[in-house]
PDB file of N, H, CA, C and O in Angstrom:
ATOM      1  N   UNK A   1      -1.429   3.278   7.813  1.00  0.00           N
ATOM      2  CA  UNK A   1      -2.229   4.140   6.978  1.00  0.00           C
ATOM      3  C   UNK A   1      -1.458   5.398   6.593  1.00  0.00           C
ATOM      4  O   UNK A   1      -1.601   5.918   5.486  1.00  0.00           O
ATOM      5  N   UNK A   2      -0.633   5.878   7.532  1.00  0.00           N
ATOM      6  H   UNK A   2      -0.517   5.456   8.430  1.00  0.00           H
ATOM      7  CA  UNK A   2       0.141   7.086   7.242  1.00  0.00           C
ATOM      8  C   UNK A   2       1.123   6.831   6.095  1.00  0.00           C
ATOM      9  O   UNK A   2       1.363   7.716   5.274  1.00  0.00           O
ATOM     10  N   UNK A   3       1.686   5.627   6.040  1.00  0.00           N
ATOM     11  H   UNK A   3       1.491   4.909   6.707  1.00  0.00           H
ATOM     12  CA  UNK A   3       2.602   5.298   4.954  1.00  0.00           C
ATOM     13  C   UNK A   3       1.920   5.334   3.597  1.00  0.00           C
ATOM     14  O   UNK A   3       2.505   5.777   2.609  1.00  0.00           O
ATOM     15  N   UNK A   4       0.684   4.865   3.556  1.00  0.00           N
ATOM     16  H   UNK A   4       0.209   4.504   4.359  1.00  0.00           H
ATOM     17  CA  UNK A   4      -0.063   4.880   2.297  1.00  0.00           C
ATOM     18  C   UNK A   4      -0.353   6.306   1.874  1.00  0.00           C
ATOM     19  O   UNK A   4      -0.204   6.653   0.702  1.00  0.00           O
ATOM     20  N   UNK A   5      -0.766   7.131   2.818  1.00  0.00           N
ATOM     21  H   UNK A   5      -0.887   6.849   3.770  1.00  0.00           H
ATOM     22  CA  UNK A   5      -1.079   8.522   2.495  1.00  0.00           C
ATOM     23  C   UNK A   5       0.178   9.255   2.035  1.00  0.00           C
ATOM     24  O   UNK A   5       0.156   9.957   1.024  1.00  0.00           O
ATOM     25  N   UNK A   6       1.277   9.090   2.781  1.00  0.00           N
ATOM     26  H   UNK A   6       1.295   8.519   3.602  1.00  0.00           H
ATOM     27  CA  UNK A   6       2.522   9.765   2.403  1.00  0.00           C
ATOM     28  C   UNK A   6       3.054   9.244   1.069  1.00  0.00           C
ATOM     29  O   UNK A   6       3.545  10.024   0.253  1.00  0.00           O
ATOM     30  N   UNK A   7       2.962   7.937   0.840  1.00  0.00           N
ATOM     31  H   UNK A   7       2.563   7.303   1.502  1.00  0.00           H
ATOM     32  CA  UNK A   7       3.431   7.375  -0.419  1.00  0.00           C
ATOM     33  C   UNK A   7       2.611   7.852  -1.604  1.00  0.00           C
ATOM     34  O   UNK A   7       3.166   8.179  -2.653  1.00  0.00           O
ATOM     35  N   UNK A   8       1.315   7.895  -1.448  1.00  0.00           N
ATOM     36  H   UNK A   8       0.864   7.630  -0.596  1.00  0.00           H
ATOM     37  CA  UNK A   8       0.448   8.374  -2.528  1.00  0.00           C
ATOM     38  C   UNK A   8       0.690   9.854  -2.803  1.00  0.00           C
ATOM     39  O   UNK A   8       0.753  10.277  -3.957  1.00  0.00           O
ATOM     40  N   UNK A   9       0.825  10.629  -1.743  1.00  0.00           N
ATOM     41  H   UNK A   9       0.774  10.285  -0.806  1.00  0.00           H
ATOM     42  CA  UNK A   9       1.096  12.061  -1.924  1.00  0.00           C
ATOM     43  C   UNK A   9       2.468  12.271  -2.568  1.00  0.00           C
ATOM     44  O   UNK A   9       2.622  13.130  -3.437  1.00  0.00           O
ATOM     45  N   UNK A  10       3.450  11.499  -2.150  1.00  0.00           N
ATOM     46  H   UNK A  10       3.325  10.802  -1.444  1.00  0.00           H
ATOM     47  CA  UNK A  10       4.783  11.617  -2.739  1.00  0.00           C
ATOM     48  C   UNK A  10       4.801  11.232  -4.208  1.00  0.00           C
ATOM     49  O   UNK A  10       5.463  11.882  -5.017  1.00  0.00           O
ATOM     50  N   UNK A  11       4.082  10.188  -4.550  1.00  0.00           N
ATOM     51  H   UNK A  11       3.544   9.660  -3.892  1.00  0.00           H
ATOM     52  CA  UNK A  11       4.000   9.780  -5.956  1.00  0.00           C
ATOM     53  C   UNK A  11       3.299  10.850  -6.783  1.00  0.00           C
ATOM     54  O   UNK A  11       3.716  11.145  -7.903  1.00  0.00           O
ATOM     55  N   UNK A  12       2.245  11.427  -6.240  1.00  0.00           N
ATOM     56  H   UNK A  12       1.906  11.187  -5.330  1.00  0.00           H
ATOM     57  CA  UNK A  12       1.543  12.502  -6.950  1.00  0.00           C
ATOM     58  C   UNK A  12       2.424  13.718  -7.145  1.00  0.00           C
ATOM     59  O   UNK A  12       2.441  14.308  -8.225  1.00  0.00           O
ATOM     60  N   UNK A  13       3.161  14.100  -6.100  1.00  0.00           N
ATOM     61  H   UNK A  13       3.147  13.621  -5.223  1.00  0.00           H
ATOM     62  CA  UNK A  13       4.069  15.242  -6.221  1.00  0.00           C
ATOM     63  C   UNK A  13       5.192  14.954  -7.209  1.00  0.00           C
ATOM     64  O   UNK A  13       5.627  15.844  -7.940  1.00  0.00           O
ATOM     65  N   UNK A  14       5.658  13.714  -7.229  1.00  0.00           N
ATOM     66  H   UNK A  14       5.305  12.991  -6.635  1.00  0.00           H
ATOM     67  CA  UNK A  14       6.687  13.344  -8.201  1.00  0.00           C
ATOM     68  C   UNK A  14       6.182  13.451  -9.629  1.00  0.00           C
ATOM     69  O   UNK A  14       6.893  13.942 -10.507  1.00  0.00           O
ATOM     70  N   UNK A  15       4.968  12.996  -9.865  1.00  0.00           N
ATOM     71  H   UNK A  15       4.391  12.597  -9.152  1.00  0.00           H
ATOM     72  CA  UNK A  15       4.391  13.111 -11.206  1.00  0.00           C
ATOM     73  C   UNK A  15       4.186  14.567 -11.610  1.00  0.00           C
ATOM     74  O   UNK A  15       4.443  14.946 -12.753  1.00  0.00           O
ATOM     75  N   UNK A  16       3.723  15.372 -10.668  1.00  0.00           N
ATOM     76  H   UNK A  16       3.514  15.064  -9.740  1.00  0.00           H
ATOM     77  CA  UNK A  16       3.543  16.793 -10.966  1.00  0.00           C
ATOM     78  C   UNK A  16       4.890  17.447 -11.256  1.00  0.00           C
ATOM     79  O   UNK A  16       4.982  18.301 -12.138  1.00  0.00           O
ATOM     80  N   UNK A  17       5.941  17.057 -10.525  1.00  0.00           N
ATOM     81  H   UNK A  17       5.866  16.363  -9.809  1.00  0.00           H
ATOM     82  CA  UNK A  17       7.268  17.630 -10.766  1.00  0.00           C
ATOM     83  C   UNK A  17       7.800  17.248 -12.141  1.00  0.00           C
ATOM     84  O   UNK A  17       8.427  18.066 -12.814  1.00  0.00           O
ATOM     85  N   UNK A  18       7.555  16.005 -12.564  1.00  0.00           N
ATOM     86  H   UNK A  18       7.046  15.340 -12.017  1.00  0.00           H
ATOM     87  CA  UNK A  18       8.048  15.557 -13.866  1.00  0.00           C
ATOM     88  C   UNK A  18       7.296  16.245 -15.005  1.00  0.00           C
ATOM     89  O   UNK A  18       7.898  16.648 -16.001  1.00  0.00           O
ATOM     90  N   UNK A  19       5.988  16.375 -14.853  1.00  0.00           N
ATOM     91  H   UNK A  19       5.499  16.047 -14.045  1.00  0.00           H
ATOM     92  CA  UNK A  19       5.155  16.949 -15.918  1.00  0.00           C
ATOM     93  C   UNK A  19       4.766  18.395 -15.632  1.00  0.00           C
ATOM     94  O   UNK A  19       3.704  18.834 -16.073  1.00  0.00           O
ATOM     95  N   UNK A  20       5.587  19.144 -14.912  1.00  0.00           N
ATOM     96  H   UNK A  20       6.450  18.787 -14.554  1.00  0.00           H
ATOM     97  CA  UNK A  20       5.227  20.508 -14.511  1.00  0.00           C
ATOM     98  C   UNK A  20       5.030  21.448 -15.694  1.00  0.00           C
ATOM     99  O   UNK A  20       4.311  22.441 -15.583  1.00  0.00           O
ATOM    100  N   UNK A  21       5.661  21.144 -16.824  1.00  0.00           N
ATOM    101  H   UNK A  21       6.245  20.337 -16.914  1.00  0.00           H
ATOM    102  CA  UNK A  21       5.516  22.012 -17.995  1.00  0.00           C
ATOM    103  C   UNK A  21       4.291  21.658 -18.834  1.00  0.00           C
ATOM    104  O   UNK A  21       3.858  22.444 -19.676  1.00  0.00           O
ATOM    105  N   UNK A  22       3.739  20.477 -18.600  1.00  0.00           N
ATOM    106  H   UNK A  22       4.090  19.838 -17.915  1.00  0.00           H
ATOM    107  CA  UNK A  22       2.586  20.030 -19.392  1.00  0.00           C
ATOM    108  C   UNK A  22       1.599  19.310 -18.473  1.00  0.00           C
ATOM    109  O   UNK A  22       1.449  18.091 -18.550  1.00  0.00           O
ATOM    110  N   UNK A  23       0.939  20.054 -17.618  1.00  0.00           N
ATOM    111  H   UNK A  23       1.061  21.045 -17.555  1.00  0.00           H
ATOM    112  CA  UNK A  23       0.011  19.458 -16.650  1.00  0.00           C
ATOM    113  C   UNK A  23      -1.294  18.984 -17.296  1.00  0.00           C
ATOM    114  O   UNK A  23      -2.110  18.341 -16.635  1.00  0.00           O
ATOM    115  N   UNK A  24      -1.496  19.292 -18.569  1.00  0.00           N
ATOM    116  H   UNK A  24      -0.833  19.814 -19.106  1.00  0.00           H
ATOM    117  CA  UNK A  24      -2.687  18.803 -19.262  1.00  0.00           C
ATOM    118  C   UNK A  24      -2.639  17.297 -19.472  1.00  0.00           C
ATOM    119  O   UNK A  24      -3.653  16.683 -19.803  1.00  0.00           O
ATOM    120  N   UNK A  25      -1.470  16.699 -19.283  1.00  0.00           N
ATOM    121  H   UNK A  25      -0.646  17.198 -19.014  1.00  0.00           H
ATOM    122  CA  UNK A  25      -1.330  15.239 -19.395  1.00  0.00           C
ATOM    123  C   UNK A  25      -2.266  14.545 -18.412  1.00  0.00           C
ATOM    124  O   UNK A  25      -2.820  13.486 -18.706  1.00  0.00           O
ATOM    125  N   UNK A  26      -2.433  15.152 -17.246  1.00  0.00           N
ATOM    126  H   UNK A  26      -1.983  16.013 -17.006  1.00  0.00           H
ATOM    127  CA  UNK A  26      -3.273  14.534 -16.219  1.00  0.00           C
ATOM    128  C   UNK A  26      -4.756  14.638 -16.535  1.00  0.00           C
ATOM    129  O   UNK A  26      -5.540  13.783 -16.122  1.00  0.00           O
ATOM    130  N   UNK A  27      -5.142  15.664 -17.253  1.00  0.00           N
ATOM    131  H   UNK A  27      -4.505  16.358 -17.589  1.00  0.00           H
ATOM    132  CA  UNK A  27      -6.556  15.845 -17.536  1.00  0.00           C
ATOM    133  C   UNK A  27      -7.331  16.027 -16.245  1.00  0.00           C
ATOM    134  O   UNK A  27      -6.868  16.683 -15.312  1.00  0.00           O
ATOM    135  N   UNK A  28      -8.494  15.449 -16.207  1.00  0.00           N
ATOM    136  H   UNK A  28      -8.870  14.917 -16.965  1.00  0.00           H
ATOM    137  CA  UNK A  28      -9.296  15.494 -14.980  1.00  0.00           C
ATOM    138  C   UNK A  28      -9.274  14.112 -14.346  1.00  0.00           C
ATOM    139  O   UNK A  28      -9.891  13.175 -14.853  1.00  0.00           O
ATOM    140  N   UNK A  29      -8.561  13.994 -13.236  1.00  0.00           N
ATOM    141  H   UNK A  29      -8.060  14.755 -12.824  1.00  0.00           H
ATOM    142  CA  UNK A  29      -8.443  12.710 -12.525  1.00  0.00           C
ATOM    143  C   UNK A  29      -9.653  12.567 -11.604  1.00  0.00           C
ATOM    144  O   UNK A  29      -9.876  13.403 -10.729  1.00  0.00           O
ATOM    145  N   UNK A  30     -10.433  11.504 -11.805  1.00  0.00           N
ATOM    146  H   UNK A  30     -10.252  10.824 -12.516  1.00  0.00           H
ATOM    147  CA  UNK A  30     -11.575  11.295 -10.911  1.00  0.00           C
ATOM    148  C   UNK A  30     -11.088  11.045  -9.480  1.00  0.00           C
ATOM    149  O   UNK A  30     -10.126  10.302  -9.281  1.00  0.00           O
ATOM    150  N   UNK A  31     -11.730  11.645  -8.494  1.00  0.00           N
ATOM    151  H   UNK A  31     -12.511  12.248  -8.656  1.00  0.00           H
ATOM    152  CA  UNK A  31     -11.272  11.484  -7.106  1.00  0.00           C
ATOM    153  C   UNK A  31     -11.393  10.057  -6.593  1.00  0.00           C
ATOM    154  O   UNK A  31     -10.805   9.720  -5.566  1.00  0.00           O
ATOM    155  N   UNK A  32     -12.139   9.221  -7.284  1.00  0.00           N
ATOM    156  H   UNK A  32     -12.617   9.495  -8.119  1.00  0.00           H
ATOM    157  CA  UNK A  32     -12.296   7.851  -6.805  1.00  0.00           C
ATOM    158  C   UNK A  32     -11.008   7.048  -6.990  1.00  0.00           C
ATOM    159  O   UNK A  32     -10.773   6.103  -6.236  1.00  0.00           O
ATOM    160  N   UNK A  33     -10.176   7.391  -7.960  1.00  0.00           N
ATOM    161  H   UNK A  33     -10.368   8.158  -8.572  1.00  0.00           H
ATOM    162  CA  UNK A  33      -8.942   6.631  -8.188  1.00  0.00           C
ATOM    163  C   UNK A  33      -7.970   6.730  -7.016  1.00  0.00           C
ATOM    164  O   UNK A  33      -7.498   5.694  -6.548  1.00  0.00           O
ATOM    165  N   UNK A  34      -7.646   7.926  -6.516  1.00  0.00           N
ATOM    166  H   UNK A  34      -8.030   8.768  -6.896  1.00  0.00           H
ATOM    167  CA  UNK A  34      -6.782   7.971  -5.333  1.00  0.00           C
ATOM    168  C   UNK A  34      -7.425   7.317  -4.110  1.00  0.00           C
ATOM    169  O   UNK A  34      -6.731   6.725  -3.284  1.00  0.00           O
ATOM    170  N   UNK A  35      -8.753   7.423  -3.996  1.00  0.00           N
ATOM    171  H   UNK A  35      -9.317   7.904  -4.668  1.00  0.00           H
ATOM    172  CA  UNK A  35      -9.429   6.787  -2.856  1.00  0.00           C
ATOM    173  C   UNK A  35      -9.324   5.263  -2.925  1.00  0.00           C
ATOM    174  O   UNK A  35      -9.164   4.598  -1.901  1.00  0.00           O
ATOM    175  N   UNK A  36      -9.414   4.719  -4.131  1.00  0.00           N
ATOM    176  H   UNK A  36      -9.544   5.259  -4.962  1.00  0.00           H
ATOM    177  CA  UNK A  36      -9.249   3.277  -4.288  1.00  0.00           C
ATOM    178  C   UNK A  36      -7.848   2.866  -3.847  1.00  0.00           C
ATOM    179  O   UNK A  36      -7.679   1.847  -3.176  1.00  0.00           O
ATOM    180  N   UNK A  37      -6.843   3.659  -4.223  1.00  0.00           N
ATOM    181  H   UNK A  37      -6.981   4.486  -4.767  1.00  0.00           H
ATOM    182  CA  UNK A  37      -5.478   3.362  -3.793  1.00  0.00           C
ATOM    183  C   UNK A  37      -5.329   3.463  -2.283  1.00  0.00           C
ATOM    184  O   UNK A  37      -4.710   2.598  -1.663  1.00  0.00           O
ATOM    185  N   UNK A  38      -5.888   4.505  -1.689  1.00  0.00           N
ATOM    186  H   UNK A  38      -6.391   5.207  -2.193  1.00  0.00           H
ATOM    187  CA  UNK A  38      -5.735   4.720  -0.247  1.00  0.00           C
ATOM    188  C   UNK A  38      -6.428   3.632   0.576  1.00  0.00           C
ATOM    189  O   UNK A  38      -5.998   3.328   1.688  1.00  0.00           O
ATOM    190  N   UNK A  39      -7.477   3.057   0.047  1.00  0.00           N
ATOM    191  H   UNK A  39      -7.827   3.304  -0.857  1.00  0.00           H
ATOM    192  CA  UNK A  39      -8.182   1.994   0.760  1.00  0.00           C
ATOM    193  C   UNK A  39      -7.675   0.623   0.328  1.00  0.00           C
ATOM    194  O   UNK A  39      -7.555  -0.290   1.145  1.00  0.00           O
ATOM    195  N   UNK A  40      -7.382   0.485  -0.954  1.00  0.00           N
ATOM    196  H   UNK A  40      -7.479   1.226  -1.618  1.00  0.00           H
ATOM    197  CA  UNK A  40      -7.001  -0.824  -1.493  1.00  0.00           C
ATOM    198  C   UNK A  40      -5.637  -1.309  -1.062  1.00  0.00           C
ATOM    199  O   UNK A  40      -5.458  -2.508  -0.848  1.00  0.00           O
ATOM    200  N   UNK A  41      -4.665  -0.416  -0.925  1.00  0.00           N
ATOM    201  H   UNK A  41      -4.811   0.558  -1.099  1.00  0.00           H
ATOM    202  CA  UNK A  41      -3.316  -0.839  -0.544  1.00  0.00           C
ATOM    203  C   UNK A  41      -3.294  -1.436   0.872  1.00  0.00           C
ATOM    204  O   UNK A  41      -2.729  -2.515   1.049  1.00  0.00           O
ATOM    205  N   UNK A  42      -3.883  -0.784   1.889  1.00  0.00           N
ATOM    206  H   UNK A  42      -4.342   0.093   1.745  1.00  0.00           H
ATOM    207  CA  UNK A  42      -3.901  -1.431   3.206  1.00  0.00           C
ATOM    208  C   UNK A  42      -4.703  -2.735   3.226  1.00  0.00           C
ATOM    209  O   UNK A  42      -4.335  -3.677   3.928  1.00  0.00           O
ATOM    210  N   UNK A  43      -5.792  -2.792   2.463  1.00  0.00           N
ATOM    211  H   UNK A  43      -6.091  -2.026   1.893  1.00  0.00           H
ATOM    212  CA  UNK A  43      -6.558  -4.039   2.412  1.00  0.00           C
ATOM    213  C   UNK A  43      -5.755  -5.160   1.760  1.00  0.00           C
ATOM    214  O   UNK A  43      -5.783  -6.300   2.226  1.00  0.00           O
ATOM    215  N   UNK A  44      -5.041  -4.837   0.685  1.00  0.00           N
ATOM    216  H   UNK A  44      -5.018  -3.912   0.307  1.00  0.00           H
ATOM    217  CA  UNK A  44      -4.201  -5.846   0.028  1.00  0.00           C
ATOM    218  C   UNK A  44      -3.070  -6.294   0.951  1.00  0.00           C
ATOM    219  O   UNK A  44      -2.735  -7.478   0.983  1.00  0.00           O
ATOM    220  N   UNK A  45      -2.481  -5.369   1.695  1.00  0.00           N
ATOM    221  H   UNK A  45      -2.752  -4.407   1.669  1.00  0.00           H
ATOM    222  CA  UNK A  45      -1.414  -5.727   2.634  1.00  0.00           C
ATOM    223  C   UNK A  45      -1.947  -6.610   3.758  1.00  0.00           C
ATOM    224  O   UNK A  45      -1.294  -7.576   4.154  1.00  0.00           O
ATOM    225  N   UNK A  46      -3.122  -6.283   4.268  1.00  0.00           N
ATOM    226  H   UNK A  46      -3.652  -5.498   3.947  1.00  0.00           H
ATOM    227  CA  UNK A  46      -3.719  -7.100   5.325  1.00  0.00           C
ATOM    228  C   UNK A  46      -4.053  -8.496   4.808  1.00  0.00           C
ATOM    229  O   UNK A  46      -3.831  -9.485   5.506  1.00  0.00           O
ATOM    230  N   UNK A  47      -4.580  -8.580   3.600  1.00  0.00           N
ATOM    231  H   UNK A  47      -4.760  -7.776   3.033  1.00  0.00           H
ATOM    232  CA  UNK A  47      -4.907  -9.886   3.026  1.00  0.00           C
ATOM    233  C   UNK A  47      -3.641 -10.707   2.783  1.00  0.00           C
ATOM    234  O   UNK A  47      -3.622 -11.907   3.055  1.00  0.00           O
ATOM    235  N   UNK A  48      -2.592 -10.074   2.277  1.00  0.00           N
ATOM    236  H   UNK A  48      -2.607  -9.099   2.057  1.00  0.00           H
ATOM    237  CA  UNK A  48      -1.342 -10.801   2.046  1.00  0.00           C
ATOM    238  C   UNK A  48      -0.742 -11.265   3.364  1.00  0.00           C
ATOM    239  O   UNK A  48      -0.241 -12.386   3.448  1.00  0.00           O
ATOM    240  N   UNK A  49      -0.779 -10.436   4.385  1.00  0.00           N
ATOM    241  H   UNK A  49      -1.185  -9.525   4.317  1.00  0.00           H
ATOM    242  CA  UNK A  49      -0.278 -10.845   5.697  1.00  0.00           C
ATOM    243  C   UNK A  49      -1.063 -12.000   6.273  1.00  0.00           C
ATOM    244  O   UNK A  49      -0.487 -12.901   6.883  1.00  0.00           O
ATOM    245  N   UNK A  50      -2.377 -11.986   6.088  1.00  0.00           N
ATOM    246  H   UNK A  50      -2.846 -11.254   5.592  1.00  0.00           H
ATOM    247  CA  UNK A  50      -3.209 -13.062   6.605  1.00  0.00           C
ATOM    248  C   UNK A  50      -2.933 -14.373   5.872  1.00  0.00           C
ATOM    249  O   UNK A  50      -2.871 -15.437   6.488  1.00  0.00           O
ATOM    250  N   UNK A  51      -2.766 -14.286   4.544  1.00  0.00           N
ATOM    251  H   UNK A  51      -2.816 -13.422   4.043  1.00  0.00           H
ATOM    252  CA  UNK A  51      -2.527 -15.484   3.748  1.00  0.00           C
ATOM    253  C   UNK A  51      -1.132 -16.040   4.009  1.00  0.00           C
ATOM    254  O   UNK A  51      -0.961 -17.253   4.122  1.00  0.00           O
ATOM    255  N   UNK A  52      -0.145 -15.172   4.105  1.00  0.00           N
ATOM    256  H   UNK A  52      -0.284 -14.186   4.014  1.00  0.00           H
ATOM    257  CA  UNK A  52       1.236 -15.630   4.222  1.00  0.00           C
ATOM    258  C   UNK A  52       1.674 -15.946   5.650  1.00  0.00           C
ATOM    259  O   UNK A  52       2.711 -16.576   5.853  1.00  0.00           O
ATOM    260  N   UNK A  53       0.906 -15.521   6.623  1.00  0.00           N
ATOM    261  H   UNK A  53       0.063 -15.008   6.458  1.00  0.00           H
ATOM    262  CA  UNK A  53       1.276 -15.784   8.016  1.00  0.00           C
ATOM    263  C   UNK A  53       0.879 -17.211   8.365  1.00  0.00           C
ATOM    264  O   UNK A  53      -0.286 -17.506   8.631  1.00  0.00           O
ATOM    265  N   UNK A  54       1.853 -18.067   8.356  1.00  0.00           N
ATOM    266  H   UNK A  54       2.799 -17.828   8.140  1.00  0.00           H
ATOM    267  CA  UNK A  54       1.584 -19.461   8.688  1.00  0.00           C
ATOM    268  C   UNK A  54       1.961 -19.754  10.120  1.00  0.00           C
ATOM    269  O   UNK A  54       2.479 -18.901  10.841  1.00  0.00           O
ATOM    270  N   UNK A  55       1.694 -20.952  10.505  1.00  0.00           N
ATOM    271  H   UNK A  55       1.273 -21.645   9.920  1.00  0.00           H
ATOM    272  CA  UNK A  55       2.077 -21.371  11.844  1.00  0.00           C
ATOM    273  C   UNK A  55       3.533 -21.759  11.851  1.00  0.00           C
ATOM    274  O   UNK A  55       4.084 -22.140  10.819  1.00  0.00           O
ATOM    275  N   UNK A  56       4.157 -21.667  12.997  1.00  0.00           N
ATOM    276  H   UNK A  56       3.709 -21.358  13.836  1.00  0.00           H
ATOM    277  CA  UNK A  56       5.556 -22.046  13.125  1.00  0.00           C
ATOM    278  C   UNK A  56       5.662 -23.563  13.025  1.00  0.00           C
ATOM    279  O   UNK A  56       4.865 -24.275  13.634  1.00  0.00           O
ATOM    280  N   UNK A  57       6.623 -24.062  12.276  1.00  0.00           N
ATOM    281  H   UNK A  57       7.271 -23.483  11.781  1.00  0.00           H
ATOM    282  CA  UNK A  57       6.764 -25.512  12.144  1.00  0.00           C
ATOM    283  C   UNK A  57       6.989 -26.167  13.500  1.00  0.00           C
ATOM    284  O   UNK A  57       7.677 -25.611  14.356  1.00  0.00           O
ATOM    285  N   UNK A  58       6.420 -27.328  13.691  1.00  0.00           N
ATOM    286  H   UNK A  58       5.861 -27.780  12.996  1.00  0.00           H
ATOM    287  CA  UNK A  58       6.515 -27.999  14.994  1.00  0.00           C
ATOM    288  C   UNK A  58       7.935 -28.436  15.312  1.00  0.00           C
ATOM    289  O   UNK A  58       8.274 -28.564  16.488  1.00  0.00           O
ATOM    290  N   UNK A  59       8.776 -28.669  14.319  1.00  0.00           N
ATOM    291  H   UNK A  59       8.501 -28.565  13.364  1.00  0.00           H
ATOM    292  CA  UNK A  59      10.155 -29.072  14.576  1.00  0.00           C
ATOM    293  C   UNK A  59      10.956 -27.929  15.194  1.00  0.00           C
ATOM    294  O   UNK A  59      11.934 -28.179  15.899  1.00  0.00           O
ATOM    295  N   UNK A  60      10.572 -26.715  14.949  1.00  0.00           N
ATOM    296  H   UNK A  60       9.778 -26.513  14.376  1.00  0.00           H
ATOM    297  CA  UNK A  60      11.311 -25.564  15.467  1.00  0.00           C
ATOM    298  C   UNK A  60      10.632 -25.009  16.732  1.00  0.00           C
ATOM    299  O   UNK A  60      11.272 -24.356  17.556  1.00  0.00           O
ATOM    300  N   UNK A  61       9.371 -25.271  16.864  1.00  0.00           N
ATOM    301  H   UNK A  61       8.851 -25.802  16.194  1.00  0.00           H
ATOM    302  CA  UNK A  61       8.613 -24.698  17.978  1.00  0.00           C
ATOM    303  C   UNK A  61       9.161 -25.174  19.324  1.00  0.00           C
ATOM    304  O   UNK A  61       9.630 -26.303  19.464  1.00  0.00           O
ATOM    305  N   UNK A  62       9.088 -24.294  20.284  1.00  0.00           N
ATOM    306  H   UNK A  62       8.708 -23.377  20.170  1.00  0.00           H
ATOM    307  CA  UNK A  62       9.571 -24.610  21.611  1.00  0.00           C
ATOM    308  C   UNK A  62       8.496 -25.404  22.355  1.00  0.00           C
ATOM    309  O   UNK A  62       7.320 -25.038  22.348  1.00  0.00           O
ATOM    310  N   UNK A  63       8.908 -26.468  22.980  1.00  0.00           N
ATOM    311  H   UNK A  63       9.863 -26.766  22.986  1.00  0.00           H
ATOM    312  CA  UNK A  63       7.944 -27.292  23.733  1.00  0.00           C
ATOM    313  C   UNK A  63       7.911 -26.827  25.186  1.00  0.00           C
ATOM    314  O   UNK A  63       8.929 -26.451  25.766  1.00  0.00           O
ATOM    315  N   UNK A  64       6.733 -26.865  25.739  1.00  0.00           N
ATOM    316  H   UNK A  64       5.906 -27.171  25.268  1.00  0.00           H
ATOM    317  CA  UNK A  64       6.565 -26.517  27.140  1.00  0.00           C
ATOM    318  C   UNK A  64       7.017 -27.673  28.021  1.00  0.00           C
ATOM    319  O   UNK A  64       6.709 -28.835  27.758  1.00  0.00           O
ATOM    320  N   UNK A  65       7.754 -27.328  29.074  1.00  0.00           N
ATOM    321  H   UNK A  65       8.004 -26.383  29.288  1.00  0.00           H
ATOM    322  CA  UNK A  65       8.188 -28.388  30.017  1.00  0.00           C
ATOM    323  C   UNK A  65       7.089 -28.626  31.026  1.00  0.00           C
ATOM    324  O   UNK A  65       6.449 -27.701  31.525  1.00  0.00           O
ATOM    325  N   UNK A  66       6.901 -29.863  31.300  1.00  0.00           N
ATOM    326  H   UNK A  66       7.421 -30.615  30.895  1.00  0.00           H
ATOM    327  CA  UNK A  66       5.846 -30.205  32.280  1.00  0.00           C
ATOM    328  C   UNK A  66       6.423 -30.787  33.526  1.00  0.00           C
ATOM    329  O   UNK A  66       5.683 -31.128  34.449  1.00  0.00           O
TER     330      UNK A  66
END
């Protein structure tokens, strides 16, 4: 979660640095947009991890000795 917060803050600061002479470009940003990013990115990462995490192939898996 800290990575998402730091990344979002860094991206925002980068945009402000680029457009520092014309901050009217941003207008009024609704607060729901950053919140969607802060919640949506970890949810998307968790969903991708769940979908892509497969089982180890049986040919490579270690067998238990009996």
